[in-house]
C-alpha positions, 0 to 999 in steps of 0.5 A: 640738520644731521645733528637734529635728525640724530637727536630726533632719532635718539632722544626724547628732547622737545623740538625747542631743545633740539632746535636750540642744541642745533643752532636754530633760532626757534622750533618753527625754524627747525620745522621749516628747514627739516621739512624743506630738507628731509621732506617730512616734519620733525614730528613725523620723522620722529614717529618713524623711530618710536620703537627705539629707546630714548637715550640722553642727548649727545654731547659734542 
């Protein structure tokens, strides 16, 4: 979940790509878990950070 949060904050990756990069089976699964854990859907969370410049995806 923390990695998904960082990717939403720091990149402009699609939800499907964030989900795949974090081990979720689908964007729907990511949305469900993100809402459950963080209390907001990923799109609303990302909107909070619209003033930040998008950077490439983080590599492990």
